[in-house]
Z-matrix of the N, CA and C atoms (Angstrom, degrees):
N
C 1 1.436
C 2 1.529 1 111.46
N 3 1.348 2 116.30 1 -42.21
C 4 1.453 3 120.59 2 -179.93
C 5 1.530 4 110.67 3 -63.37
N 6 1.341 5 116.24 4 -37.32
C 7 1.461 6 119.97 5 179.50
C 8 1.529 7 110.89 6 -65.57
N 9 1.292 8 116.77 7 -37.29
C 10 1.462 9 121.41 8 179.29
C 11 1.526 10 110.86 9 -66.21
N 12 1.308 11 117.24 10 -41.58
C 13 1.465 12 121.97 11 178.36
C 14 1.527 13 109.51 12 -66.16
N 15 1.335 14 116.54 13 -42.87
C 16 1.460 15 121.09 14 179.67
C 17 1.524 16 110.74 15 -63.95
N 18 1.323 17 117.53 16 -44.37
C 19 1.464 18 121.09 17 177.99
C 20 1.527 19 110.91 18 -63.14
N 21 1.300 20 117.19 19 -41.02
C 22 1.470 21 121.19 20 178.57
C 23 1.524 22 111.00 21 -63.82
N 24 1.304 23 116.97 22 -41.93
C 25 1.467 24 121.20 23 179.34
C 26 1.521 25 110.71 24 -65.38
N 27 1.326 26 116.77 25 -44.44
C 28 1.463 27 120.48 26 178.43
C 29 1.524 28 111.37 27 -64.19
N 30 1.316 29 116.25 28 -38.93
C 31 1.467 30 120.50 29 177.32
C 32 1.533 31 110.59 30 -63.39
N 33 1.317 32 116.95 31 -41.95
C 34 1.471 33 121.47 32 179.78
C 35 1.531 34 110.77 33 -65.19
N 36 1.336 35 117.01 34 -42.31
C 37 1.472 36 121.00 35 178.61
C 38 1.526 37 109.83 36 -64.92
N 39 1.312 38 117.99 37 -43.04
C 40 1.461 39 121.72 38 178.64
C 41 1.530 40 110.82 39 -63.18
N 42 1.313 41 116.85 40 -41.79
C 43 1.466 42 120.87 41 178.96
C 44 1.523 43 110.76 42 -63.74
N 45 1.319 44 117.42 43 -41.44
C 46 1.469 45 121.08 44 177.48
C 47 1.527 46 111.22 45 -64.94
N 48 1.325 47 116.92 46 -40.48
C 49 1.462 48 120.76 47 179.07
C 50 1.531 49 110.56 48 -64.23
N 51 1.309 50 116.65 49 -42.92
C 52 1.468 51 121.03 50 178.53
C 53 1.524 52 110.54 51 -65.19
N 54 1.309 53 117.06 52 -41.86
C 55 1.470 54 120.67 53 178.52
C 56 1.530 55 110.48 54 -63.43
N 57 1.313 56 117.30 55 -41.55
C 58 1.472 57 120.77 56 178.39
C 59 1.521 58 110.69 57 -64.96
N 60 1.316 59 116.80 58 -42.29
C 61 1.465 60 121.08 59 179.05
C 62 1.523 61 111.24 60 -63.64
N 63 1.319 62 117.20 61 -43.16
C 64 1.467 63 120.50 62 177.72
C 65 1.530 64 111.58 63 -64.49
N 66 1.306 65 116.44 64 -42.04
C 67 1.472 66 120.53 65 178.22
C 68 1.522 67 110.49 66 -61.97
N 69 1.308 68 116.71 67 -46.01
C 70 1.463 69 122.48 68 178.77
C 71 1.528 70 110.59 69 -60.69
N 72 1.322 71 117.17 70 -46.27
C 73 1.467 72 121.97 71 179.61
C 74 1.523 73 111.88 72 -62.68
N 75 1.320 74 116.56 73 -44.11
C 76 1.463 75 119.90 74 178.64
C 77 1.527 76 111.21 75 -65.32
N 78 1.327 77 116.68 76 -37.08
C 79 1.458 78 120.46 77 178.48
C 80 1.527 79 110.04 78 -61.33
N 81 1.322 80 116.74 79 -44.62
C 82 1.470 81 120.36 80 179.46
C 83 1.523 82 110.66 81 -64.04
N 84 1.316 83 116.94 82 -45.35
C 85 1.461 84 120.39 83 -176.26
C 86 1.528 85 112.90 84 -71.16
N 87 1.321 86 117.48 85 -38.73
C 88 1.466 87 120.67 86 -176.01
C 89 1.525 88 112.97 87 -84.08
N 90 1.297 89 117.10 88 -32.19
C 91 1.463 90 119.90 89 -175.98
C 92 1.533 91 110.61 90 -144.08
N 93 1.322 92 116.21 91 68.80
C 94 1.467 93 118.11 92 -177.51
C 95 1.521 94 113.14 93 -63.55
N 96 1.355 95 117.60 94 -28.84
C 97 1.458 96 119.24 95 -179.88
C 98 1.525 97 111.88 96 -66.60
N 99 1.330 98 117.70 97 -35.72
C 100 1.466 99 118.96 98 178.51
C 101 1.532 100 110.86 99 -73.52
N 102 1.322 101 116.50 100 -33.36
C 103 1.466 102 119.79 101 175.81
C 104 1.532 103 109.74 102 -68.36
N 105 1.334 104 116.79 103 -37.42
C 106 1.473 105 120.15 104 176.55
C 107 1.526 106 110.05 105 -63.24
N 108 1.313 107 116.44 106 -42.66
C 109 1.470 108 120.65 107 178.78
C 110 1.528 109 110.71 108 -61.69
N 111 1.325 110 116.29 109 -44.76
C 112 1.470 111 120.12 110 178.63
C 113 1.527 112 110.80 111 -62.07
N 114 1.323 113 116.39 112 -40.64
C 115 1.467 114 120.51 113 179.32
C 116 1.527 115 111.15 114 -67.13
N 117 1.327 116 116.95 115 -39.14
C 118 1.470 117 120.59 116 177.85
C 119 1.526 118 110.53 117 -63.13
N 120 1.324 119 115.97 118 -43.38
C 121 1.469 120 119.75 119 179.56
C 122 1.522 121 111.89 120 -63.77
N 123 1.329 122 115.58 121 -31.17
C 124 1.460 123 120.09 122 178.60
C 125 1.529 124 112.10 123 -83.23
N 126 1.340 125 116.57 124 -7.08
C 127 1.460 126 120.59 125 -179.72
C 128 1.515 127 114.14 126 82.67
N 129 1.323 128 116.98 127 11.28
C 130 1.466 129 121.55 128 -179.86
C 131 1.534 130 108.52 129 -95.81
N 132 1.325 131 115.89 130 76.56
C 133 1.455 132 120.77 131 -174.20
C 134 1.528 133 112.50 132 -72.42
N 135 1.310 134 118.05 133 -26.40
C 136 1.468 135 119.80 134 177.14
C 137 1.525 136 110.56 135 -63.19
N 138 1.326 137 116.58 136 -42.49
C 139 1.463 138 119.69 137 177.84
C 140 1.522 139 110.79 138 -74.45
N 141 1.327 140 116.87 139 -33.34
C 142 1.467 141 120.53 140 177.37
C 143 1.527 142 110.42 141 -61.06
N 144 1.327 143 117.04 142 -36.96
C 145 1.473 144 121.00 143 177.12
C 146 1.527 145 109.82 144 -60.48
N 147 1.306 146 116.72 145 -43.91
C 148 1.463 147 121.23 146 -179.97
C 149 1.526 148 111.03 147 -60.78
N 150 1.318 149 116.30 148 -45.05
C 151 1.465 150 120.52 149 -179.78
C 152 1.526 151 111.14 150 -68.29
N 153 1.328 152 116.83 151 -43.68
C 154 1.463 153 120.52 152 179.23
C 155 1.534 154 110.53 153 -64.09
N 156 1.323 155 116.49 154 -34.96
C 157 1.469 156 120.49 155 177.49
C 158 1.524 157 110.92 156 -64.03
N 159 1.312 158 116.80 157 -40.56
C 160 1.463 159 120.28 158 177.44
C 161 1.527 160 110.16 159 -62.35
N 162 1.313 161 116.55 160 -42.77
C 163 1.474 162 120.61 161 176.73
C 164 1.533 163 110.08 162 -60.87
N 165 1.329 164 117.27 163 -43.36
C 166 1.468 165 121.23 164 178.56
C 167 1.525 166 111.38 165 -62.11
N 168 1.324 167 116.71 166 -38.74
C 169 1.471 168 120.05 167 178.67
C 170 1.526 169 111.10 168 -64.50
N 171 1.325 170 116.72 169 -31.27
C 172 1.468 171 120.49 170 177.26
C 173 1.524 172 111.38 171 -72.69
N 174 1.343 173 116.78 172 -44.01
C 175 1.465 174 120.82 173 -169.32
C 176 1.527 175 115.03 174 -99.64
N 177 1.336 176 117.30 175 -30.15
C 178 1.479 177 123.15 176 -173.64
C 179 1.532 178 111.68 177 60.42
N 180 1.322 179 117.39 178 20.23
C 181 1.456 180 123.17 179 -178.48
C 182 1.533 181 109.89 180 -84.26
N 183 1.320 182 116.29 181 135.69
C 184 1.458 183 120.99 182 -177.79
C 185 1.523 184 112.00 183 -63.65
N 186 1.306 185 118.61 184 -32.11
C 187 1.465 186 119.64 185 178.15
C 188 1.532 187 110.96 186 -66.29
N 189 1.325 188 117.40 187 -31.61
C 190 1.469 189 120.01 188 174.83
C 191 1.532 190 110.67 189 -71.23
N 192 1.330 191 116.67 190 -36.09
C 193 1.461 192 120.38 191 175.48
C 194 1.530 193 109.90 192 -66.01
N 195 1.328 194 116.67 193 -37.02
C 196 1.469 195 120.82 194 177.10
C 197 1.530 196 110.32 195 -61.06
N 198 1.323 197 116.39 196 -39.68
C 199 1.462 198 119.69 197 177.64
C 200 1.527 199 110.31 198 -63.25
N 201 1.323 200 116.94 199 -40.12
C 202 1.466 201 120.44 200 176.57
C 203 1.527 202 110.28 201 -59.29
N 204 1.336 203 116.46 202 -45.62
C 205 1.467 204 120.82 203 -179.14
C 206 1.533 205 110.82 204 -64.32
N 207 1.311 206 116.87 205 -42.30
C 208 1.471 207 120.29 206 179.38
C 209 1.522 208 111.27 207 -62.71
N 210 1.330 209 116.67 208 -45.95
C 211 1.465 210 120.00 209 178.71
C 212 1.524 211 111.17 210 -65.55
N 213 1.330 212 116.15 211 -35.41
C 214 1.467 213 119.92 212 177.91
C 215 1.523 214 110.40 213 -63.18
N 216 1.324 215 116.63 214 -43.84
C 217 1.469 216 120.56 215 178.68
C 218 1.526 217 110.01 216 -61.98
N 219 1.315 218 116.78 217 -44.21
C 220 1.463 219 120.17 218 179.98
C 221 1.527 220 112.31 219 -67.89
N 222 1.343 221 117.10 220 -27.15
C 223 1.470 222 119.88 221 177.43
C 224 1.525 223 111.20 222 -72.45
N 225 1.343 224 116.50 223 -24.96
C 226 1.462 225 120.69 224 -179.99
C 227 1.512 226 114.15 225 77.69
N 228 1.312 227 117.87 226 11.07
C 229 1.466 228 121.09 227 -178.28
C 230 1.527 229 109.39 228 -96.66
N 231 1.334 230 114.94 229 112.17
C 232 1.464 231 120.57 230 -176.02
C 233 1.523 232 112.91 231 -57.38
N 234 1.310 233 116.77 232 -35.33
C 235 1.468 234 120.59 233 178.98
C 236 1.529 235 110.44 234 -57.05
N 237 1.319 236 116.48 235 -46.61
C 238 1.464 237 121.01 236 179.59
C 239 1.527 238 111.50 237 -71.38
N 240 1.332 239 116.56 238 -40.69
C 241 1.465 240 120.27 239 -179.95
C 242 1.526 241 109.91 240 -58.97
N 243 1.328 242 116.28 241 -46.47
C 244 1.465 243 120.01 242 -179.19
C 245 1.524 244 111.22 243 -66.69
N 246 1.306 245 117.16 244 -43.22
C 247 1.461 246 121.52 245 -178.19
C 248 1.524 247 111.08 246 -59.80
N 249 1.317 248 116.78 247 -57.73
C 250 1.466 249 120.30 248 -174.18
C 251 1.523 250 112.70 249 -80.57
N 252 1.328 251 116.84 250 -36.01
C 253 1.459 252 119.81 251 179.88
C 254 1.516 253 112.43 252 -64.29
N 255 1.329 254 116.94 253 -44.72
C 256 1.471 255 119.71 254 178.62
C 257 1.524 256 111.52 255 -64.92
N 258 1.325 257 116.32 256 -40.01
C 259 1.469 258 119.33 257 177.25
C 260 1.526 259 110.82 258 -62.30
N 261 1.315 260 116.15 259 -41.19
C 262 1.463 261 120.49 260 -179.17
C 263 1.524 262 111.18 261 -65.79
N 264 1.310 263 116.76 262 -46.72
C 265 1.468 264 120.91 263 -179.47
C 266 1.522 265 110.86 264 -61.96
N 267 1.318 266 117.34 265 -33.15
C 268 1.470 267 121.65 266 -177.50
C 269 1.533 268 113.06 267 -77.54
N 270 1.317 269 117.64 268 -13.76
C 271 1.470 270 119.95 269 -177.74
C 272 1.529 271 110.43 270 -67.30
N 273 1.313 272 116.07 271 142.98
C 274 1.465 273 120.51 272 -179.47
C 275 1.526 274 112.35 273 -68.20
N 276 1.312 275 117.34 274 -26.00
C 277 1.458 276 120.27 275 179.94
C 278 1.539 277 112.61 276 -101.32
N 279 1.326 278 116.49 277 22.45
C 280 1.457 279 121.49 278 178.88
C 281 1.530 280 111.11 279 -59.06
N 282 1.318 281 117.74 280 -44.24
C 283 1.469 282 120.73 281 -179.78
C 284 1.528 283 111.62 282 -62.71
N 285 1.324 284 116.60 283 -37.54
C 286 1.468 285 120.23 284 178.25
C 287 1.529 286 110.86 285 -64.24
N 288 1.322 287 116.33 286 -43.13
C 289 1.464 288 120.53 287 178.41
C 290 1.533 289 109.62 288 -63.80
N 291 1.334 290 116.33 289 -41.83
C 292 1.471 291 120.28 290 178.68
C 293 1.526 292 110.69 291 -60.77
N 294 1.325 293 117.02 292 -44.12
C 295 1.469 294 120.33 293 179.34
C 296 1.528 295 111.14 294 -63.07
N 297 1.325 296 116.47 295 -41.62
C 298 1.469 297 120.14 296 178.57
C 299 1.532 298 110.82 297 -64.46
N 300 1.322 299 116.99 298 -42.64
C 301 1.474 300 120.96 299 179.13
C 302 1.532 301 110.47 300 -65.38
N 303 1.340 302 116.38 301 -41.71
C 304 1.464 303 120.08 302 178.87
C 305 1.525 304 110.65 303 -62.66
N 306 1.326 305 116.50 304 -40.58
C 307 1.466 306 120.59 305 178.89
C 308 1.527 307 110.33 306 -62.86
N 309 1.316 308 115.79 307 -43.63
C 310 1.467 309 120.36 308 179.45
C 311 1.534 310 110.62 309 -64.43
N 312 1.343 311 116.51 310 -41.76
C 313 1.464 312 120.07 311 179.27
C 314 1.524 313 111.58 312 -65.70
N 315 1.325 314 117.23 313 -38.45
C 316 1.464 315 119.62 314 -178.31
C 317 1.527 316 111.45 315 -68.18
N 318 1.317 317 117.13 316 -23.67
C 319 1.458 318 120.84 317 179.22
C 320 1.528 319 112.50 318 -87.79
N 321 1.326 320 116.58 319 -12.39
C 322 1.458 321 119.46 320 -179.41
C 323 1.524 322 109.92 321 -82.19
N 324 1.304 323 115.82 322 167.88
C 325 1.462 324 120.01 323 178.55
C 326 1.521 325 112.26 324 -69.25
N 327 1.344 326 117.08 325 -16.39
C 328 1.458 327 121.64 326 -178.89
C 329 1.519 328 112.47 327 -100.51
N 330 1.321 329 118.05 328 1.86
C 331 1.456 330 122.61 329 -173.91
C 332 1.508 331 114.49 330 -52.28
N 333 1.315 332 117.66 331 -39.70
C 334 1.456 333 119.73 332 -177.35
C 335 1.532 334 112.71 333 -70.85
N 336 1.332 335 117.32 334 -12.67
C 337 1.459 336 120.66 335 -178.00
C 338 1.527 337 113.42 336 -102.50
N 339 1.307 338 117.23 337 -0.90
C 340 1.457 339 119.04 338 -173.92
C 341 1.522 340 111.97 339 -104.56
N 342 1.304 341 115.72 340 146.46
C 343 1.460 342 121.44 341 172.91
C 344 1.524 343 107.30 342 -79.84
N 345 1.312 344 116.08 343 171.15
C 346 1.457 345 115.21 344 179.43
C 347 1.528 346 110.61 345 -75.58
N 348 1.311 347 115.02 346 153.23
C 349 1.461 348 122.85 347 -170.80
C 350 1.529 349 112.30 348 -62.08
N 351 1.319 350 116.79 349 -41.80
C 352 1.467 351 120.42 350 -178.93
C 353 1.527 352 110.30 351 -61.40
N 354 1.316 353 117.38 352 -41.22
C 355 1.465 354 121.34 353 177.96
C 356 1.522 355 110.95 354 -65.04
N 357 1.318 356 115.61 355 -39.18
C 358 1.466 357 120.68 356 179.29
C 359 1.525 358 110.98 357 -60.59
N 360 1.323 359 116.09 358 -49.74
C 361 1.472 360 120.00 359 -178.77
C 362 1.528 361 110.52 360 -67.14
N 363 1.323 362 116.86 361 -51.73
C 364 1.469 363 120.39 362 -177.02
C 365 1.530 364 111.65 363 -61.92
N 366 1.327 365 117.15 364 -39.98
C 367 1.458 366 120.53 365 179.50
C 368 1.512 367 113.00 366 -64.79
N 369 1.320 368 116.90 367 -42.12
C 370 1.464 369 120.11 368 179.39
C 371 1.520 370 112.43 369 -71.24
N 372 1.328 371 117.45 370 -37.06
C 373 1.466 372 120.07 371 176.42
C 374 1.529 373 109.31 372 -66.61
N 375 1.329 374 116.75 373 -42.19
C 376 1.465 375 120.48 374 178.69
C 377 1.527 376 111.01 375 -60.60
N 378 1.317 377 117.39 376 -43.08
C 379 1.466 378 120.73 377 178.90
C 380 1.530 379 110.96 378 -63.08
N 381 1.326 380 116.78 379 -40.17
C 382 1.471 381 120.54 380 178.07
C 383 1.535 382 110.54 381 -66.29
N 384 1.318 383 116.57 382 -38.79
C 385 1.477 384 119.55 383 177.14
C 386 1.522 385 110.43 384 -63.81
N 387 1.319 386 116.58 385 -41.31
C 388 1.465 387 119.57 386 177.75
C 389 1.527 388 110.98 387 -63.38
N 390 1.314 389 117.18 388 -44.95
C 391 1.467 390 120.02 389 178.87
C 392 1.527 391 111.08 390 -61.93
N 393 1.333 392 115.81 391 -25.50
C 394 1.460 393 120.82 392 175.92
C 395 1.519 394 113.10 393 -82.23
N 396 1.333 395 117.45 394 -3.36
C 397 1.458 396 121.31 395 174.84
C 398 1.517 397 115.50 396 98.53
N 399 1.327 398 118.71 397 16.87
C 400 1.461 399 120.55 398 -177.12
C 401 1.529 400 110.63 399 -124.61
N 402 1.322 401 116.05 400 81.30
C 403 1.458 402 121.35 401 -177.03
C 404 1.526 403 112.16 402 -66.03
N 405 1.321 404 118.14 403 -40.30
C 406 1.475 405 120.48 404 -178.38
C 407 1.527 406 111.54 405 -60.86
N 408 1.315 407 117.09 406 -45.81
C 409 1.456 408 120.82 407 178.30
C 410 1.527 409 110.03 408 -65.86
N 411 1.321 410 116.74 409 -36.85
C 412 1.462 411 120.99 410 178.63
C 413 1.532 412 110.57 411 -62.36
N 414 1.308 413 117.41 412 -41.98
C 415 1.464 414 121.60 413 178.80
C 416 1.526 415 110.19 414 -63.58
N 417 1.318 416 116.60 415 -42.54
C 418 1.477 417 120.34 416 178.62
C 419 1.534 418 110.80 417 -64.22
N 420 1.324 419 116.85 418 -42.51
C 421 1.464 420 120.92 419 -179.46
C 422 1.525 421 110.71 420 -63.59
N 423 1.315 422 117.46 421 -46.24
C 424 1.466 423 120.51 422 178.87
C 425 1.526 424 110.52 423 -62.81
N 426 1.322 425 116.82 424 -35.06
C 427 1.462 426 121.35 425 179.53
C 428 1.517 427 113.80 426 -67.04
N 429 1.325 428 117.62 427 -22.17
C 430 1.470 429 120.97 428 -179.97
C 431 1.522 430 112.43 429 -64.59
N 432 1.314 431 117.35 430 -21.70
C 433 1.463 432 120.49 431 -178.63
C 434 1.527 433 112.01 432 -82.01
N 435 1.341 434 117.27 433 -16.86
C 436 1.466 435 121.46 434 -177.01
C 437 1.524 436 111.54 435 52.02
N 438 1.312 437 114.77 436 46.47
C 439 1.457 438 120.46 437 -177.35
C 440 1.525 439 109.83 438 -152.10
N 441 1.308 440 115.36 439 140.35
C 442 1.455 441 120.70 440 176.98
C 443 1.527 442 110.74 441 -61.27
N 444 1.310 443 116.41 442 -33.13
C 445 1.458 444 121.81 443 -177.32
C 446 1.524 445 111.77 444 -58.93
N 447 1.333 446 117.80 445 -36.02
C 448 1.463 447 120.84 446 -179.68
C 449 1.524 448 111.40 447 -65.74
N 450 1.322 449 116.86 448 -27.81
C 451 1.465 450 120.41 449 -178.93
C 452 1.533 451 112.81 450 -84.49
N 453 1.312 452 117.32 451 -14.80
C 454 1.465 453 119.23 452 -175.82
C 455 1.518 454 111.23 453 -62.18
N 456 1.328 455 117.36 454 -49.19
C 457 1.478 456 120.89 455 -179.26
C 458 1.538 457 110.16 456 -60.02
N 459 1.332 458 115.85 457 -44.68
C 460 1.471 459 120.21 458 179.40
C 461 1.522 460 110.72 459 -63.86
N 462 1.317 461 117.38 460 -44.42
C 463 1.465 462 121.27 461 -179.19
C 464 1.520 463 111.03 462 -61.76
N 465 1.318 464 116.93 463 -41.32
C 466 1.465 465 119.67 464 178.51
C 467 1.522 466 111.59 465 -64.62
N 468 1.329 467 116.99 466 -39.84
C 469 1.472 468 120.61 467 178.17
C 470 1.527 469 110.78 468 -63.00
N 471 1.333 470 116.07 469 -45.77
C 472 1.467 471 120.18 470 -178.55
C 473 1.532 472 109.93 471 -68.14
N 474 1.329 473 117.54 472 -41.13
C 475 1.462 474 120.37 473 179.32
C 476 1.526 475 111.38 474 -62.51
N 477 1.327 476 116.19 475 -35.35
C 478 1.468 477 120.89 476 -177.27
C 479 1.528 478 112.54 477 -79.06
N 480 1.336 479 117.02 478 -43.04
C 481 1.470 480 119.58 479 -170.68
C 482 1.520 481 114.77 480 -121.49
N 483 1.316 482 117.61 481 -4.29
C 484 1.454 483 120.23 482 -171.92
C 485 1.518 484 114.18 483 -80.77
N 486 1.307 485 113.89 484 158.27
C 487 1.457 486 120.83 485 173.74
C 488 1.527 487 108.34 486 -80.19
N 489 1.318 488 116.52 487 168.29
C 490 1.464 489 119.98 488 178.08
C 491 1.521 490 110.87 489 -61.15
N 492 1.315 491 116.93 490 -36.58
C 493 1.465 492 121.47 491 179.03
C 494 1.543 493 110.27 492 -63.72
N 495 1.317 494 116.65 493 -44.19
C 496 1.475 495 120.68 494 179.51
C 497 1.521 496 111.31 495 -65.31
N 498 1.327 497 116.02 496 -40.57
C 499 1.458 498 119.96 497 178.75
C 500 1.528 499 110.90 498 -62.40
N 501 1.314 500 115.00 499 -43.06
C 502 1.469 501 119.32 500 179.64
C 503 1.532 502 110.58 501 -66.05
N 504 1.315 503 116.75 502 -40.72
C 505 1.467 504 121.96 503 179.59
C 506 1.536 505 111.18 504 -61.63
N 507 1.321 506 116.57 505 -45.30
C 508 1.462 507 120.11 506 178.72
C 509 1.526 508 110.56 507 -68.17
N 510 1.323 509 116.55 508 -41.23
C 511 1.466 510 120.48 509 179.76
C 512 1.530 511 110.34 510 -60.15
N 513 1.308 512 116.47 511 -42.97
C 514 1.466 513 120.84 512 178.31
C 515 1.525 514 110.86 513 -62.63
N 516 1.311 515 116.75 514 -38.77
C 517 1.469 516 120.94 515 -178.03
C 518 1.525 517 112.93 516 -69.25
N 519 1.329 518 117.62 517 -30.32
C 520 1.471 519 119.00 518 -173.91
C 521 1.521 520 115.08 519 -111.93
N 522 1.331 521 119.08 520 -9.71
C 523 1.460 522 119.15 521 -170.32
C 524 1.525 523 114.67 522 -64.85
N 525 1.325 524 118.90 523 -30.70
C 526 1.467 525 119.78 524 179.23
C 527 1.525 526 111.54 525 -73.44
N 528 1.336 527 115.93 526 -37.92
C 529 1.451 528 120.50 527 -176.10
C 530 1.533 529 113.06 528 -87.50
N 531 1.324 530 116.36 529 -38.22
C 532 1.471 531 121.34 530 -175.90
C 533 1.534 532 109.84 531 -133.09
N 534 1.336 533 118.35 532 72.53
C 535 1.470 534 120.88 533 -174.73
C 536 1.532 535 113.83 534 -62.60
N 537 1.330 536 118.12 535 -34.99
C 538 1.465 537 119.78 536 179.94
C 539 1.518 538 111.26 537 -64.22
N 540 1.314 539 115.31 538 -39.54
C 541 1.461 540 120.54 539 179.57
C 542 1.526 541 110.48 540 -70.06
N 543 1.316 542 116.79 541 -38.56
C 544 1.462 543 121.12 542 -179.91
C 545 1.526 544 111.16 543 -62.68
N 546 1.321 545 117.03 544 -28.44
C 547 1.472 546 120.41 545 -179.35
C 548 1.518 547 112.75 546 -68.35
N 549 1.328 548 117.70 547 -19.05
C 550 1.462 549 120.62 548 177.02
C 551 1.519 550 110.73 549 -64.04
N 552 1.335 551 114.81 550 -33.99
C 553 1.452 552 119.71 551 -178.47
C 554 1.514 553 109.88 552 -80.52
């Protein structure tokens, strides 16, 4: 009798686990954007990137790719930052998305405290490229934003971990355009 009760209990637990797994899987497949939102709220940006990527694969919309890049930056994983950030920067409508994001930020209560979106993306991608060992590409990426703000993240990375040669190379690249920033190095 005890074995029958134990088998029944184990069967019930297994059935519940399978039902939960199926529900979770269907939620991701049917509504990846809501799963990404739930993951973002929980602070699990690595999983949010996965869900946002699935949404992007469905829509091919640049704003969905922007969400992937944002979640990648918040996850702190250079692999994801480079993957989604480079794709976003390469999109022909990247400037349009940046303008829309800037407009939304300026209307928020935090608008006065935020840098522009293009600088945010380019600066974080540049920093990830530098951490990957490619300072020249990082300088070019930061330069695409045409803003001192894009170079701040890169400059801080180089100042913190760079060799004297790298510091001099970055300083030479930015000193004519952004002399105050170059003085950090």
